[in-house]
C-alpha positions in Angstrom: 0.0 0.0 0.0 1.4 3.4 -0.9 1.6 5.8 1.9 -0.2 8.5 0.0 -2.0 8.8 -3.3 -3.6 11.6 -5.3 -7.3 11.8 -5.8 -8.5 9.9 -8.9 -12.2 9.7 -9.0 -14.5 8.4 -11.7 -14.8 10.0 -15.1 -12.4 7.9 -17.0 -9.8 6.6 -14.6 -9.9 5.3 -11.2 -6.5 4.7 -9.6 -6.6 1.9 -7.3 -1.2 -2.4 -5.2 -2.1 -5.8 -4.4 -3.0 -8.5 -7.0 -4.9 -11.7 -6.5 -3.0 -14.8 -7.4 -5.6 -16.1 -9.8 -8.4 -14.0 -11.2 -11.7 -15.4 -12.5 -11.6 -16.6 -16.1 -8.2 -15.0 -16.6 -7.3 -17.3 -19.5 -10.6 -16.6 -21.3 -10.0 -12.9 -20.8 -6.6 -13.0 -22.6 -3.9 -13.6 -19.9 -1.8 -15.9 -22.2 -1.7 -13.2 -24.8 -0.8 -10.5 -22.4 -4.3 -9.0 -22.2 -4.3 -7.6 -25.8 -6.0 -4.4 -26.8 -8.9 -4.7 -29.2 -10.2 -2.5 -32.0 -13.1 -0.1 -32.3 -15.2 -3.0 -33.6 -14.6 -5.6 -30.9 -13.4 -3.9 -27.7 -16.7 -4.1 -25.9 -18.1 -7.5 -26.8 -15.1 -9.7 -27.4 -14.0 -11.1 -24.1 -10.4 -12.0 -25.1 -9.6 -8.2 -25.6 -11.9 -6.7 -22.9 -9.3 -6.3 -20.1 -6.7 -4.8 -22.3 -9.2 -2.5 -24.1 -10.9 -1.3 -20.9 -7.5 0.1 -19.8 -6.6 1.6 -23.2 -9.7 3.1 -24.7 -7.7 6.3 -25.5 -5.7 4.1 -28.0 -8.9 2.8 -29.6 -11.5 5.5 -29.7 -11.4 9.2 -30.6 -11.6 11.2 -27.3 -11.3 14.5 -25.5 -9.1 15.0 -22.5 -9.7 16.4 -19.0 -6.4 17.9 -18.0 -5.0 17.0 -14.6 -4.6 19.4 -11.6 -1.4 21.3 -11.2 -1.3 20.3 -7.5 -2.9 16.9 -6.9 -4.8 16.3 -3.7 -3.1 13.5 -1.7 -5.0 10.6 -0.2 -3.5 8.9 2.8 -3.1 5.1 3.2 -2.8 3.5 6.6 -2.4 -0.2 5.6 -5.0 -2.6 4.4 -8.0 -3.3 6.7 -9.6 -6.6 7.1 -12.8 -6.6 5.1 -15.4 -9.2 5.7 -19.1 -9.6 4.7 -21.9 -12.0 5.3 -24.2 -13.6 2.7 -26.7 -16.3 3.4 -25.4 -17.0 6.9 -21.8 -17.3 5.8 -18.9 -15.0 6.3 -16.6 -14.1 3.4 -13.4 -12.2 3.0 -12.3 -9.8 0.3 -10.3 -12.6 -1.3 -13.5 -14.7 -1.6 -15.2 -11.8 -3.3 -12.4 -11.1 -5.8 -12.2 -14.8 -6.6 -15.8 -14.6 -7.8 -15.8 -11.3 -9.6 -14.2 -10.1 -12.8 -12.8 -6.9 -11.2 -9.7 -5.3 -12.5 -9.3 -2.8 -9.7 -11.0 -2.2 -6.3 -10.4 0.8 -4.2 -12.2 1.6 -0.9 -11.9 5.1 0.5 -13.4 6.5 3.8 -13.0 10.1 5.0 -10.1 10.6 2.5 -8.2 7.6 3.6 -7.5 4.5 1.5 -8.7 1.5 3.4 -8.1 -1.1 0.7 -6.6 -1.3 -2.8 -6.5 -4.5 -4.9 -5.9 -5.3 -8.6 -6.4 -8.3 -10.8 -5.6 -9.3 -14.5 -2.1 -7.6 -14.3 -3.6 -4.2 -13.8 -2.0 -1.7 -11.4 -2.3 1.9 -10.1 -0.8 3.3 -13.3 -3.5 1.9 -15.6 -6.6 3.7 -16.7 -9.9 2.2 -15.7 -13.2 2.4 -17.7 -15.9 4.3 -15.7 -18.9 3.2 -17.8 -22.0 4.9 -16.5 -20.3 6.6 -13.6 -19.7 9.3 -16.2 -23.5 9.9 -16.2 -23.1 11.5 -12.7 -20.6 13.9 -14.1 -23.0 14.9 -16.9 -25.7 15.6 -14.3 -23.2 17.7 -12.3 -22.4 19.7 -15.5 -26.1 20.4 -16.1 -26.4 21.7 -12.5 -23.3 23.9 -13.1 -24.7 25.3 -16.4 -28.0 26.0 -14.6 -26.3 27.9 -11.8 -24.3 29.9 -14.4 -27.5 30.9 -16.1 -26.5 29.1 -19.3 -29.8 27.1 -18.9 -32.9 29.0 -17.9 -34.9 26.2 -16.4 -34.8 22.4 -16.0 -38.3 22.5 -17.4 -37.2 23.9 -20.7 -37.2 21.6 -23.7 -33.8 20.6 -25.0 -34.6 21.9 -28.5 -34.8 25.4 -27.0 -31.0 25.3 -26.7 -30.1 22.7 -29.4 -32.2 23.6 -32.6 -30.9 20.6 -34.5 -33.1 18.4 -32.2 -36.2 20.4 -32.9 -39.1 18.2 -33.9 -37.5 15.1 -32.4 -38.9 13.3 -29.4 -35.7 13.7 -27.4 -35.5 17.4 -28.4 -39.1 18.0 -27.2 -38.3 16.4 -23.8 -37.6 18.6 -20.8 -34.1 18.7 -19.3 -35.6 17.6 -16.0 -37.2 14.4 -17.5 -33.9 13.6 -19.2 -32.0 13.9 -15.9 -34.6 11.5 -14.4 -34.4 9.2 -17.5 -38.1 9.5 -17.9 -38.5 10.8 -21.5 -40.8 7.9 -22.4 -38.9 7.3 -25.6 -38.7 3.6 -26.6 -35.1 2.5 -26.0 -34.0 -1.1 -25.2 -30.6 -1.5 -23.4 -29.9 -5.1 -22.9 -26.1 -5.3 -23.8 -26.5 -8.3 -26.2 -25.2 -6.6 -29.3 -28.6 -6.4 -30.9 -30.3 -3.8 -28.8 -31.0 -0.1 -29.3 -27.9 0.8 -27.5 -25.8 -1.0 -30.1 -27.8 0.7 -32.9 -27.5 4.0 -31.2 -23.7 3.7 -30.7 -23.1 2.7 -34.3 -25.1 5.7 -35.5 -23.2 8.0 -33.2 -19.7 7.0 -34.4 -20.7 6.8 -38.1 -23.1 9.8 -38.4 -22.8 11.8 -35.2 -24.9 12.1 -32.1 -27.6 14.4 -33.6 -28.6 11.8 -36.3 -28.4 9.1 -33.7 -30.7 10.9 -31.3 -33.2 11.8 -34.0 -33.5 8.2 -35.1 -35.5 7.2 -32.1 -39.1 8.4 -32.8 -41.4 6.3 -30.7 -42.6 7.6 -27.3 -44.2 4.7 -25.5 -45.0 6.5 -22.3 -45.7 10.1 -21.4 -42.5 12.0 -20.4 -42.1 12.2 -16.7 -44.5 9.3 -16.1 -41.9 6.5 -15.5 -38.2 5.8 -15.0 -36.6 3.8 -17.8 -32.8 3.4 -17.9 -31.5 4.6 -21.3 -27.9 5.8 -22.0 -29.2 7.8 -24.9 -30.8 10.3 -22.5 -27.4 11.2 -21.1 -26.1 11.8 -24.6 -28.9 14.2 -25.2 -27.9 16.1 -22.1 -24.3 16.2 -23.4 -25.6 17.7 -26.7 -27.5 20.3 -24.6 -24.3 21.1 -22.6 -22.2 21.5 -25.8 -24.8 23.9 -27.2 -25.1 26.1 -24.1 -21.5 26.2 -23.2 -19.9 26.4 -26.7 -17.2 23.9 -25.7 -16.8 20.2 -25.1 -18.0 18.6 -22.0 -14.5 17.6 -21.2 -13.2 21.2 -21.4 -16.2 22.5 -19.4 -15.6 20.0 -16.6 -11.8 20.2 -16.5 -11.9 23.7 -15.0 -15.0 23.1 -12.8 -14.4 19.6 -11.5 -11.4 17.6 -12.6 -8.7 20.2 -11.7 -10.5 21.7 -8.6 -10.8 18.2 -7.0 -7.1 17.6 -7.5 -6.9 14.7 -10.0 -3.3 13.6 -10.4 -3.7 12.4 -14.0 -5.5 13.3 -17.2 -8.8 11.6 -18.0 -10.1 10.8 -21.4 -13.7 10.9 -22.6 -14.7 9.0 -25.7 -16.5 11.2 -28.3 -18.6 10.6 -31.4 -18.4 12.4 -34.7 -19.0 16.0 -34.0 -19.1 19.4 -35.7 -16.1 21.6 -35.2 -18.1 24.4 -33.8 -21.6 23.4 -32.8 -22.5 26.8 -31.3 -21.8 28.5 -34.6 -23.7 25.9 -36.6 -26.7 26.1 -34.3 -26.6 29.9 -34.5 -26.5 29.8 -38.3 -29.4 27.3 -38.4 -31.5 29.4 -36.1 -30.9 32.3 -38.5 -31.8 30.2 -41.5 -35.1 29.0 -40.2 -36.0 32.2 -38.4 -35.8 30.9 -34.9 -33.6 33.7 -33.6 -34.6 37.2 -34.4 -31.7 38.8 -32.6 -28.9 37.0 -34.2 -27.0 39.1 -36.6 -24.4 39.8 -39.2 -23.6 37.8 -42.2 -21.9 34.5 -41.5 -20.2 32.0 -43.8 -20.2 28.3 -43.0 -17.3 26.2 -43.9 -17.2 22.5 -44.6 -14.6 20.1 -43.5 -12.7 20.7 -46.7 -12.4 24.4 -45.8 -14.4 25.6 -48.8 -17.1 28.2 -48.5 -20.7 27.1 -48.2 -23.5 29.6 -47.9 -23.6 33.0 -46.4 -26.6 33.6 -44.3 -28.1 37.0 -43.6 -30.2 37.0 -40.4 -33.4 38.9 -40.5 -34.7 41.6 -38.2 -37.9 39.6 -37.8 -38.2 35.9 -37.4 -39.1 33.8 -40.5 -41.8 31.3 -40.0 -42.8 28.1 -41.7 -44.3 28.8 -45.1 -42.6 32.2 -45.5 -40.8 33.0 -48.7 -37.8 35.3 -49.4 -36.3 36.4 -52.7 -32.7 37.2 -53.4 -31.7 40.1 -55.6 -31.1 37.6 -58.4 -34.7 36.4 -58.1 -34.0 33.1 -56.3 -36.9 32.1 -54.1 -36.1 30.7 -50.6 -38.9 29.0 -48.8 -38.8 28.1 -45.1 -40.4 24.9 -44.0 -40.4 23.1 -40.6 -37.4 20.9 -41.5 -35.9 22.1 -44.7 -35.1 25.1 -46.8 -36.3 25.0 -50.5 -34.7 27.1 -53.2 -35.7 26.9 -56.8 -36.5 23.2 -57.5 -33.9 22.0 -55.1 -34.4 21.1 -51.4 -32.0 20.1 -48.7 -32.0 19.9 -44.9 -30.9 23.1 -43.3 -27.8 21.5 -41.8 -26.8 20.3 -45.3 -27.2 23.8 -46.7 -25.1 25.2 -43.9 -22.3 22.6 -43.9 -21.9 21.0 -47.3 -19.2 22.5 -49.4 -20.7 21.0 -52.6 -24.0 22.9 -52.0 -22.5 26.3 -52.9 -21.6 25.0 -56.3 -24.5 22.8 -57.1 -26.5 25.2 -59.3 -26.8 28.8 -60.4 -29.8 29.1 -58.1 -27.7 28.0 -55.1 -24.8 30.3 -55.9 -27.1 33.3 -55.9 -27.8 32.6 -52.2 -24.3 33.6 -51.4 -25.0 37.2 -52.4 -26.7 39.8 -50.2 -30.4 39.8 -49.8 
């Protein structure tokens, strides 16, 4: 046991120096191969790479980083305590427990003092440890911080009020409070069998981005606020909300407000999906385009991933509503609908108009939109 340790809580690493002699199913989990690291395709479901992958996700998945504190907060250790527990009239020790559980690291802290620290599967205090859904608690803390900073007006506001790209979707029209309570009522099956909605949702996120993934779930099987139903998708919606209201990544936002103030001794990593480079700017431009924000502005020019210019949007002094039509100086008609912008005989989703480099060169009608109104 180390005499002192720095504080490493839960977001993406938990530092926990003893190892059990034989861990459960260690051969099945890859011991003979040195606990290899998997790929983005098999790290979660393939058991032979699970141990290695869970400690090395930053080598597998794209991620953001929570930067460590300049002065870590020390944790004291006074030697391992004897831990016993009873189950069905029998007394068991910590060794009994570890012999039955696939646990890579176990750390027990009380009043800032490390009472016990154990590892299995060749893990040690220098390894990273996957937090899984403990990160949901950090997301909820972030929502509370954003509320206290007046970045969110009320927990009873709909998410779409802050993230227009979710307007018209079931999750977008769910209150922040009901998402925090996992009571959106949206149908979402999370069974971890590789064939559930969670797998479908995860695949969509990493291929198309979180907005498309969230919008894909369109069945509300219960009234929002009427029941609790565990669904990881609801935390992702909250993360999108936070990105929209803070203008930065959740990792950057919580680095300065949580990770560094609590004295973490090492960086943490947070896996990310495909994301726009500047969601606040994109959301702002979209509000201008569909008339959802009457106060927004000067001309803005969107840029695609290639760096080419897309469209220049002039915000109006009055909001545009569904069914309204504008005309450019060149005579191009621009019609506003609930979900799309039509010009000439062409139509595309508003996010395509704002972000696709090819759009600006698709037709003469489209090119005329780049000029002043």
